[in-house]
N, CA and C atoms as a LAMMPS dump frame, in Angstrom:
ITEM: TIMESTEP
0
ITEM: NUMBER OF ATOMS
510
ITEM: BOX BOUNDS ff ff ff
-5.0000000000000000e+02 5.0000000000000000e+02
-5.0000000000000000e+02 5.0000000000000000e+02
-5.0000000000000000e+02 5.0000000000000000e+02
ITEM: ATOMS id mol type element x y z
1 1 1 N -61.257 232.717 -309.968
2 1 2 C -61.535 233.926 -310.282
3 1 3 C -60.998 234.938 -309.177
4 2 1 N -60.547 235.945 -309.611
5 2 2 C -60.108 236.858 -308.644
6 2 3 C -61.181 237.678 -307.806
7 3 1 N -60.972 238.05 -306.662
8 3 2 C -62.067 238.877 -306.003
9 3 3 C -62.306 240.199 -306.739
10 4 1 N -61.448 240.633 -307.312
11 4 2 C -61.796 242.085 -308.123
12 4 3 C -62.63 241.7 -309.27
13 5 1 N -62.548 240.499 -309.974
14 5 2 C -63.277 240.157 -311.067
15 5 3 C -64.737 239.945 -310.664
16 6 1 N -64.843 239.311 -309.519
17 6 2 C -66.138 238.949 -308.893
18 6 3 C -66.806 240.257 -308.488
19 7 1 N -66.072 241.154 -307.886
20 7 2 C -66.841 242.396 -307.482
21 7 3 C -67.337 243.188 -308.733
22 8 1 N -66.374 243.193 -309.858
23 8 2 C -66.806 243.927 -311.01
24 8 3 C -67.954 243.162 -311.58
25 9 1 N -68.228 241.911 -311.555
26 9 2 C -69.377 241.174 -312.209
27 9 3 C -70.52 241.517 -311.341
28 10 1 N -70.483 241.576 -309.98
29 10 2 C -71.611 241.715 -309.291
30 10 3 C -71.993 243.181 -309.252
31 11 1 N -71.21 244.247 -309.348
32 11 2 C -71.603 245.757 -309.319
33 11 3 C -72.603 246.181 -310.242
34 12 1 N -72.556 245.768 -311.548
35 12 2 C -73.763 246.243 -312.35
36 12 3 C -75.077 245.654 -311.862
37 13 1 N -75.163 244.416 -311.364
38 13 2 C -76.319 243.752 -310.823
39 13 3 C -76.862 244.629 -309.568
40 14 1 N -75.941 245.01 -308.806
41 14 2 C -76.296 245.718 -307.672
42 14 3 C -76.773 247.104 -307.974
43 15 1 N -76.201 247.8 -308.981
44 15 2 C -76.709 249.011 -309.334
45 15 3 C -78.114 248.94 -309.909
46 16 1 N -78.367 248.025 -310.761
47 16 2 C -79.647 247.676 -311.336
48 16 3 C -80.748 247.519 -310.184
49 17 1 N -80.354 246.609 -309.237
50 17 2 C -81.272 246.373 -308.086
51 17 3 C -81.532 247.577 -307.364
52 18 1 N -80.517 248.432 -307.047
53 18 2 C -80.804 249.609 -306.317
54 18 3 C -81.68 250.55 -307.048
55 19 1 N -81.484 250.751 -308.422
56 19 2 C -82.473 251.53 -309.125
57 19 3 C -83.697 251.025 -309.307
58 20 1 N -83.838 249.729 -309.392
59 20 2 C -85.191 249.049 -309.356
60 20 3 C -85.97 249.382 -308.115
61 21 1 N -85.243 249.276 -306.939
62 21 2 C -85.916 249.477 -305.617
63 21 3 C -86.263 250.98 -305.646
64 22 1 N -85.476 251.951 -305.957
65 22 2 C -85.949 253.28 -306.125
66 22 3 C -87.084 253.572 -306.872
67 23 1 N -87.234 252.948 -308.119
68 23 2 C -88.204 253.095 -308.984
69 23 3 C -89.566 252.626 -308.352
70 24 1 N -89.567 251.436 -307.714
71 24 2 C -90.62 250.878 -307.072
72 24 3 C -91.217 251.782 -305.997
73 25 1 N -90.243 252.324 -305.207
74 25 2 C -90.73 253.337 -304.005
75 25 3 C -91.303 254.52 -304.63
76 26 1 N -90.813 255.091 -305.776
77 26 2 C -91.229 256.203 -306.387
78 26 3 C -92.663 255.953 -306.901
79 27 1 N -92.789 254.864 -307.55
80 27 2 C -94.106 254.364 -308.012
81 27 3 C -95.178 254.185 -307.025
82 28 1 N -94.717 253.728 -305.941
83 28 2 C -95.681 253.537 -304.81
84 28 3 C -96.203 254.903 -304.316
85 29 1 N -95.237 255.838 -304.183
86 29 2 C -95.537 257.182 -303.673
87 29 3 C -96.529 257.851 -304.671
88 30 1 N -96.259 257.636 -305.865
89 30 2 C -97.165 258.35 -306.952
90 30 3 C -98.54 257.707 -306.894
91 31 1 N -98.632 256.385 -306.607
92 31 2 C -99.914 255.715 -306.448
93 31 3 C -100.772 256.29 -305.213
94 32 1 N -99.9 256.499 -304.144
95 32 2 C -100.612 256.957 -302.961
96 32 3 C -101.092 258.329 -303.243
97 33 1 N -100.324 259.164 -303.882
98 33 2 C -100.848 260.622 -304.15
99 33 3 C -102.015 260.433 -304.982
100 34 1 N -102.02 259.686 -306.061
101 34 2 C -103.12 259.575 -306.982
102 34 3 C -104.549 258.999 -306.325
103 35 1 N -104.293 258.1 -305.389
104 35 2 C -105.464 257.58 -304.556
105 35 3 C -106.011 258.74 -303.7
106 36 1 N -105.078 259.532 -303.06
107 36 2 C -105.695 260.654 -302.227
108 36 3 C -106.276 261.676 -303.086
109 37 1 N -105.748 261.98 -304.375
110 37 2 C -106.362 262.88 -305.134
111 37 3 C -107.868 262.496 -305.476
112 38 1 N -107.882 261.176 -305.862
113 38 2 C -109.102 260.599 -306.409
114 38 3 C -110.169 260.802 -305.348
115 39 1 N -109.741 260.37 -304.01
116 39 2 C -110.712 260.485 -302.929
117 39 3 C -111.09 261.933 -302.634
118 40 1 N -110.251 262.897 -302.694
119 40 2 C -110.503 264.255 -302.653
120 40 3 C -111.523 264.799 -303.717
121 41 1 N -111.334 264.305 -304.99
122 41 2 C -112.187 264.652 -306.042
123 41 3 C -113.541 264.062 -305.917
124 42 1 N -113.668 262.814 -305.521
125 42 2 C -114.943 262.208 -305.232
126 42 3 C -115.744 262.779 -304.094
127 43 1 N -114.969 263.322 -303.138
128 43 2 C -115.692 264.095 -301.991
129 43 3 C -116.209 265.44 -302.434
130 44 1 N -115.503 266.074 -303.441
131 44 2 C -116.067 267.398 -303.988
132 44 3 C -116.678 267.381 -305.318
133 45 1 N -117.418 266.435 -305.79
134 45 2 C -118.109 266.245 -306.875
135 45 3 C -119.212 267.207 -306.958
136 46 1 N -119.428 267.571 -308.134
137 46 2 C -120.376 268.657 -308.576
138 46 3 C -121.793 268.353 -308.145
139 47 1 N -122.352 269.262 -307.434
140 47 2 C -123.826 269.148 -306.806
141 47 3 C -124.758 269.378 -307.96
142 48 1 N -125.502 268.292 -308.493
143 48 2 C -126.428 268.534 -309.563
144 48 3 C -127.954 268.288 -309.132
145 49 1 N -128.122 268.597 -307.87
146 49 2 C -129.597 268.732 -307.31
147 49 3 C -130.588 269.554 -308.148
148 50 1 N -130.007 270.767 -308.443
149 50 2 C -130.851 271.753 -309.132
150 50 3 C -131.301 271.242 -310.561
151 51 1 N -130.289 270.693 -311.208
152 51 2 C -130.521 270.012 -312.458
153 51 3 C -131.522 268.946 -312.373
154 52 1 N -131.373 268.051 -311.332
155 52 2 C -132.293 266.992 -311.284
156 52 3 C -133.718 267.522 -310.852
157 53 1 N -133.927 268.461 -310.068
158 53 2 C -135.092 269.071 -309.778
159 53 3 C -135.711 269.686 -311.033
160 54 1 N -135.104 270.279 -311.899
161 54 2 C -135.604 270.938 -313.113
162 54 3 C -136.081 269.749 -313.995
163 55 1 N -135.269 268.759 -314.115
164 55 2 C -135.717 267.571 -315.019
165 55 3 C -136.931 266.976 -314.433
166 56 1 N -137.076 266.875 -313.143
167 56 2 C -138.383 266.296 -312.557
168 56 3 C -139.483 267.223 -312.82
169 57 1 N -139.268 268.656 -312.644
170 57 2 C -140.283 269.625 -312.903
171 57 3 C -140.785 269.445 -314.466
172 58 1 N -139.89 269.322 -315.318
173 58 2 C -140.251 269.126 -316.827
174 58 3 C -140.9 267.834 -317.039
175 59 1 N -140.604 266.766 -316.255
176 59 2 C -141.326 265.55 -316.5
177 59 3 C -142.669 265.647 -316.006
178 60 1 N -142.807 266.144 -314.821
179 60 2 C -144.119 266.433 -314.295
180 60 3 C -145.109 267.321 -315.102
181 61 1 N -144.404 268.429 -315.79
182 61 2 C -145.266 269.367 -316.579
183 61 3 C -145.657 268.495 -317.853
184 62 1 N -144.709 267.594 -318.375
185 62 2 C -144.941 266.871 -319.501
186 62 3 C -146.211 265.856 -319.148
187 63 1 N -146.183 265.274 -318.052
188 63 2 C -147.214 264.301 -317.726
189 63 3 C -148.542 265.044 -317.497
190 64 1 N -148.576 266.168 -316.93
191 64 2 C -149.745 266.988 -316.743
192 64 3 C -150.348 267.364 -318.062
193 65 1 N -149.374 267.914 -319.018
194 65 2 C -149.927 268.209 -320.35
195 65 3 C -150.445 266.906 -321.059
196 66 1 N -149.82 265.923 -321.001
197 66 2 C -150.355 264.808 -321.72
198 66 3 C -151.65 264.4 -321.159
199 67 1 N -151.846 264.497 -319.848
200 67 2 C -153.113 263.974 -319.145
201 67 3 C -154.169 265.04 -319.679
202 68 1 N -153.917 266.329 -319.728
203 68 2 C -154.833 267.31 -320.176
204 68 3 C -155.203 267.146 -321.784
205 69 1 N -154.234 266.837 -322.516
206 69 2 C -154.41 266.454 -323.927
207 69 3 C -155.351 265.257 -323.971
208 70 1 N -155.101 264.223 -323.292
209 70 2 C -155.94 262.959 -323.25
210 70 3 C -157.398 263.384 -322.967
211 71 1 N -157.457 264.166 -321.939
212 71 2 C -158.8 264.505 -321.364
213 71 3 C -159.566 265.211 -322.519
214 72 1 N -158.824 266.248 -323.093
215 72 2 C -159.508 267.041 -324.069
216 72 3 C -159.968 266.141 -325.233
217 73 1 N -158.984 265.248 -325.685
218 73 2 C -159.353 264.39 -326.813
219 73 3 C -160.556 263.493 -326.519
220 74 1 N -160.623 262.939 -325.26
221 74 2 C -161.622 262.056 -324.867
222 74 3 C -163.09 262.752 -324.704
223 75 1 N -162.814 263.965 -324.147
224 75 2 C -164.091 264.764 -323.755
225 75 3 C -164.66 265.4 -325.027
226 76 1 N -163.783 266.022 -325.872
227 76 2 C -164.284 266.825 -326.907
228 76 3 C -164.084 266.243 -328.336
229 77 1 N -163.407 265.134 -328.397
230 77 2 C -163.101 264.511 -329.739
231 77 3 C -164.377 264.146 -330.432
232 78 1 N -165.177 263.409 -329.719
233 78 2 C -166.376 262.888 -330.362
234 78 3 C -167.317 264.127 -330.884
235 79 1 N -167.33 265.006 -329.926
236 79 2 C -168.156 266.274 -330.316
237 79 3 C -167.571 267.06 -331.475
238 80 1 N -166.383 267.231 -331.478
239 80 2 C -165.524 267.945 -332.695
240 80 3 C -165.958 267.007 -333.891
241 81 1 N -165.931 265.776 -333.93
242 81 2 C -166.234 265.08 -335.058
243 81 3 C -167.525 265.155 -335.561
244 82 1 N -168.497 265.171 -334.527
245 82 2 C -169.867 265.33 -334.878
246 82 3 C -170.196 266.621 -335.476
247 83 1 N -169.622 267.67 -334.987
248 83 2 C -169.77 269.041 -335.534
249 83 3 C -169.101 269.137 -336.934
250 84 1 N -168.015 268.463 -337.144
251 84 2 C -167.538 268.375 -338.479
252 84 3 C -168.42 267.707 -339.365
253 85 1 N -169.053 266.707 -339.104
254 85 2 C -169.916 265.895 -339.873
255 85 3 C -171.071 266.844 -340.329
256 86 1 N -171.555 267.735 -339.472
257 86 2 C -172.661 268.56 -339.839
258 86 3 C -172.134 269.723 -340.614
259 87 1 N -172.741 270.234 -341.411
260 87 2 C -172.345 271.519 -342.061
261 87 3 C -172.926 272.613 -341.354
262 88 1 N -172.115 273.298 -340.636
263 88 2 C -172.579 274.489 -339.966
264 88 3 C -172.081 275.723 -340.483
265 89 1 N -172.451 276.823 -340.021
266 89 2 C -172.017 278.132 -340.513
267 89 3 C -170.553 278.248 -340.224
268 90 1 N -169.944 279.223 -340.864
269 90 2 C -168.425 279.473 -340.77
270 90 3 C -168.032 279.914 -339.375
271 91 1 N -168.834 280.475 -338.542
272 91 2 C -168.435 280.821 -337.247
273 91 3 C -167.93 279.535 -336.39
274 92 1 N -168.866 278.528 -336.53
275 92 2 C -168.518 277.188 -335.827
276 92 3 C -167.162 276.613 -336.234
277 93 1 N -167.243 276.64 -337.737
278 93 2 C -166.044 276.013 -338.412
279 93 3 C -164.717 276.883 -337.858
280 94 1 N -164.856 277.964 -337.933
281 94 2 C -163.612 278.807 -337.373
282 94 3 C -163.231 278.422 -335.975
283 95 1 N -164.337 278.242 -335.106
284 95 2 C -163.922 277.844 -333.687
285 95 3 C -163.395 276.451 -333.707
286 96 1 N -163.886 275.703 -334.517
287 96 2 C -163.226 274.214 -334.473
288 96 3 C -161.762 274.409 -335.062
289 97 1 N -161.479 275.25 -336.024
290 97 2 C -160.195 275.389 -336.428
291 97 3 C -159.309 275.903 -335.403
292 98 1 N -159.866 276.959 -334.534
293 98 2 C -159.016 277.372 -333.427
294 98 3 C -158.737 276.4 -332.396
295 99 1 N -159.795 275.51 -332.027
296 99 2 C -159.753 274.351 -331.206
297 99 3 C -158.539 273.375 -331.736
298 100 1 N -158.651 273.108 -332.988
299 100 2 C -157.603 272.199 -333.648
300 100 3 C -156.173 272.778 -333.513
301 101 1 N -156.172 274.196 -333.751
302 101 2 C -154.863 274.869 -333.508
303 101 3 C -154.335 274.642 -332.09
304 102 1 N -155.188 274.933 -331.166
305 102 2 C -154.77 274.773 -329.833
306 102 3 C -154.385 273.294 -329.443
307 103 1 N -155.135 272.291 -329.782
308 103 2 C -154.722 270.959 -329.721
309 103 3 C -153.296 270.68 -330.304
310 104 1 N -153.143 271.211 -331.51
311 104 2 C -151.83 271.1 -332.263
312 104 3 C -150.7 271.715 -331.387
313 105 1 N -151.114 272.895 -330.829
314 105 2 C -150.041 273.632 -330.121
315 105 3 C -149.743 272.883 -328.724
316 106 1 N -150.657 272.327 -328.179
317 106 2 C -150.392 271.419 -327.036
318 106 3 C -149.499 270.28 -327.479
319 107 1 N -149.829 269.743 -328.477
320 107 2 C -149.036 268.645 -328.957
321 107 3 C -147.473 268.949 -329.236
322 108 1 N -147.346 270.278 -329.809
323 108 2 C -146.008 270.746 -330.197
324 108 3 C -145.247 270.937 -328.699
325 109 1 N -145.943 271.482 -327.696
326 109 2 C -145.414 271.843 -326.489
327 109 3 C -144.878 270.413 -325.76
328 110 1 N -145.743 269.446 -325.964
329 110 2 C -145.354 268.147 -325.496
330 110 3 C -144.164 267.628 -326.076
331 111 1 N -144.099 267.746 -327.493
332 111 2 C -142.964 267.271 -328.32
333 111 3 C -141.627 267.969 -327.851
334 112 1 N -141.852 269.329 -327.566
335 112 2 C -140.743 270.094 -327.193
336 112 3 C -140.203 269.794 -325.746
337 113 1 N -141.136 269.334 -324.922
338 113 2 C -140.733 268.846 -323.484
339 113 3 C -140.036 267.647 -323.7
340 114 1 N -140.41 266.689 -324.455
341 114 2 C -139.797 265.533 -324.723
342 114 3 C -138.199 265.735 -325.263
343 115 1 N -138.175 266.736 -326.122
344 115 2 C -136.936 267.082 -326.723
345 115 3 C -135.965 267.633 -325.655
346 116 1 N -136.527 268.543 -324.846
347 116 2 C -135.719 269.025 -323.7
348 116 3 C -135.322 267.972 -322.712
349 117 1 N -136.125 266.999 -322.515
350 117 2 C -135.909 265.974 -321.556
351 117 3 C -134.723 265.057 -322.235
352 118 1 N -134.744 264.932 -323.481
353 118 2 C -133.586 264.218 -324.128
354 118 3 C -132.31 264.944 -324.139
355 119 1 N -132.452 266.234 -324.303
356 119 2 C -131.26 267.159 -324.283
357 119 3 C -130.627 267.118 -322.813
358 120 1 N -131.462 267.187 -321.796
359 120 2 C -130.882 267.135 -320.472
360 120 3 C -130.282 265.772 -320.162
361 121 1 N -130.803 264.702 -320.654
362 121 2 C -130.179 263.408 -320.432
363 121 3 C -128.809 263.406 -321.15
364 122 1 N -128.763 263.9 -322.363
365 122 2 C -127.442 263.966 -323.142
366 122 3 C -126.487 264.81 -322.406
367 123 1 N -126.821 265.954 -321.889
368 123 2 C -125.905 266.88 -321.096
369 123 3 C -125.477 266.099 -319.775
370 124 1 N -126.302 265.377 -319.194
371 124 2 C -125.801 264.662 -317.995
372 124 3 C -124.821 263.638 -318.405
373 125 1 N -125.033 262.936 -319.556
374 125 2 C -124.038 261.976 -319.942
375 125 3 C -122.72 262.64 -320.201
376 126 1 N -122.75 263.676 -321.024
377 126 2 C -121.485 264.31 -321.355
378 126 3 C -120.781 264.93 -320.06
379 127 1 N -121.598 265.425 -319.141
380 127 2 C -120.978 265.921 -317.872
381 127 3 C -120.231 264.844 -317.145
382 128 1 N -120.8 263.648 -317.109
383 128 2 C -120.196 262.499 -316.489
384 128 3 C -118.91 262.173 -317.136
385 129 1 N -118.82 262.186 -318.497
386 129 2 C -117.702 261.81 -319.2
387 129 3 C -116.605 262.945 -318.994
388 130 1 N -116.967 264.088 -318.871
389 130 2 C -115.988 265.337 -318.678
390 130 3 C -115.447 265.229 -317.343
391 131 1 N -116.286 264.901 -316.279
392 131 2 C -115.836 264.823 -314.94
393 131 3 C -114.735 263.647 -314.848
394 132 1 N -115.085 262.555 -315.569
395 132 2 C -114.274 261.565 -315.512
396 132 3 C -112.909 261.81 -316.201
397 133 1 N -112.811 262.442 -317.267
398 133 2 C -111.613 262.826 -318.026
399 133 3 C -110.775 263.957 -317.061
400 134 1 N -111.646 264.841 -316.339
401 134 2 C -110.754 265.704 -315.624
402 134 3 C -110.122 265.058 -314.41
403 135 1 N -110.82 264.105 -313.811
404 135 2 C -110.056 263.326 -312.671
405 135 3 C -108.875 262.603 -313.236
406 136 1 N -108.994 262.083 -314.265
407 136 2 C -107.809 261.326 -314.956
408 136 3 C -106.775 262.264 -315.215
409 137 1 N -106.98 263.465 -315.773
410 137 2 C -105.948 264.444 -316.002
411 137 3 C -105.28 265.052 -314.704
412 138 1 N -106.177 265.23 -313.859
413 138 2 C -105.702 265.875 -312.542
414 138 3 C -104.804 264.887 -311.861
415 139 1 N -105.146 263.578 -311.8
416 139 2 C -104.252 262.716 -311.138
417 139 3 C -102.986 262.507 -311.834
418 140 1 N -103.013 262.544 -313.166
419 140 2 C -101.838 262.398 -314.082
420 140 3 C -100.857 263.467 -313.705
421 141 1 N -101.423 264.738 -313.587
422 141 2 C -100.528 265.928 -313.331
423 141 3 C -100.013 265.779 -311.883
424 142 1 N -100.87 265.407 -310.953
425 142 2 C -100.306 265.315 -309.563
426 142 3 C -99.037 264.317 -309.588
427 143 1 N -99.214 263.113 -310.245
428 143 2 C -98.155 262.275 -310.174
429 143 3 C -96.938 262.819 -310.981
430 144 1 N -97.223 263.545 -312.031
431 144 2 C -96.125 264.205 -312.819
432 144 3 C -95.436 265.3 -311.984
433 145 1 N -96.167 265.934 -311.134
434 145 2 C -95.541 267.061 -310.244
435 145 3 C -94.52 266.306 -309.372
436 146 1 N -94.877 265.066 -308.764
437 146 2 C -93.861 264.525 -307.926
438 146 3 C -92.6 264.175 -308.686
439 147 1 N -92.827 263.592 -309.831
440 147 2 C -91.65 263.169 -310.669
441 147 3 C -90.841 264.346 -311.004
442 148 1 N -91.35 265.55 -311.258
443 148 2 C -90.684 266.704 -311.696
444 148 3 C -89.717 267.092 -310.359
445 149 1 N -90.582 267.201 -309.309
446 149 2 C -89.764 267.61 -308.014
447 149 3 C -88.629 266.684 -307.734
448 150 1 N -88.862 265.375 -307.906
449 150 2 C -87.659 264.401 -307.558
450 150 3 C -86.607 264.601 -308.658
451 151 1 N -86.928 264.892 -309.865
452 151 2 C -85.903 265.135 -310.846
453 151 3 C -85.207 266.476 -310.592
454 152 1 N -85.806 267.412 -310.189
455 152 2 C -85.131 268.738 -309.844
456 152 3 C -84.273 268.636 -308.662
457 153 1 N -84.731 267.743 -307.709
458 153 2 C -83.818 267.553 -306.425
459 153 3 C -82.661 266.7 -306.849
460 154 1 N -82.716 265.87 -307.725
461 154 2 C -81.574 265.051 -308.22
462 154 3 C -80.713 265.833 -309.173
463 155 1 N -81.194 266.922 -309.619
464 155 2 C -80.208 267.812 -310.529
465 155 3 C -80.457 267.365 -311.982
466 156 1 N -81.262 266.45 -312.453
467 156 2 C -81.348 266.079 -313.819
468 156 3 C -82.056 267.011 -314.683
469 157 1 N -82.988 267.838 -314.235
470 157 2 C -83.632 268.903 -314.982
471 157 3 C -82.614 269.97 -315.609
472 158 1 N -82.821 270.509 -316.788
473 158 2 C -82.016 271.485 -317.225
474 158 3 C -81.905 272.724 -316.344
475 159 1 N -80.832 273.384 -316.411
476 159 2 C -80.801 274.711 -315.551
477 159 3 C -81.852 275.742 -316.016
478 160 1 N -82.46 276.412 -315.035
479 160 2 C -83.434 277.349 -315.484
480 160 3 C -84.926 276.695 -315.615
481 161 1 N -85.047 275.421 -315.459
482 161 2 C -86.306 274.754 -315.542
483 161 3 C -87.056 275.187 -314.354
484 162 1 N -88.27 275.889 -314.355
485 162 2 C -88.88 276.257 -313.126
486 162 3 C -90.344 275.968 -313.083
487 163 1 N -90.77 275.212 -313.917
488 163 2 C -92.239 274.902 -313.928
489 163 3 C -92.812 274.253 -312.687
490 164 1 N -93.973 274.658 -312.366
491 164 2 C -94.576 274.075 -311.112
492 164 3 C -95.783 273.3 -311.594
493 165 1 N -95.831 272.039 -311.003
494 165 2 C -97.015 271.315 -311.392
495 165 3 C -97.46 270.728 -310.024
496 166 1 N -98.867 270.435 -309.936
497 166 2 C -99.469 269.879 -308.717
498 166 3 C -100.22 270.943 -308.058
499 167 1 N -100.412 270.871 -306.647
500 167 2 C -101.327 271.81 -305.951
501 167 3 C -102.72 271.517 -306.399
502 168 1 N -103.067 270.383 -306.844
503 168 2 C -104.482 270.14 -307.307
504 168 3 C -105.39 269.816 -306.092
505 169 1 N -104.815 269.372 -305.119
506 169 2 C -105.719 268.92 -304.069
507 169 3 C -105.965 270.032 -303.035
508 170 1 N -105.469 271.389 -303.422
509 170 2 C -105.718 272.518 -302.525
510 170 3 C -107.042 273.087 -302.65
């Protein structure tokens, strides 16, 4: 085989090898940028201490209301039942109805506090999902910005292409 034929046979393999090396170097650079962006995002996460304090306050208020309700039921429950068993005049019956309404109101407040606690838990879950998605998108854009810059420097982008991606770590 002639030396020219050997050189022509090796030339495509050499071009592919150089292209593969360039791709690996670019991929490594993109991974480094993504890791730095993830570290920066983790360092600047949303401070949710106020939300946690509010949830703790609601939980404490719920426990206090439940304790008061249990005390009321233990303390006045038998008396209310005894009064109901006797047939008293309408003023006492009206007062009993008012007490029943107040007990019902306390129960509904406790139910609402539980609903709010469930809502806060759901909001916290959704917030965690949104933050995770945001980090993923931001790291993808940061890597895409590097690819666009490299394409622009190599002259592959169409003329007039002036989009700017990146700057997410600022």
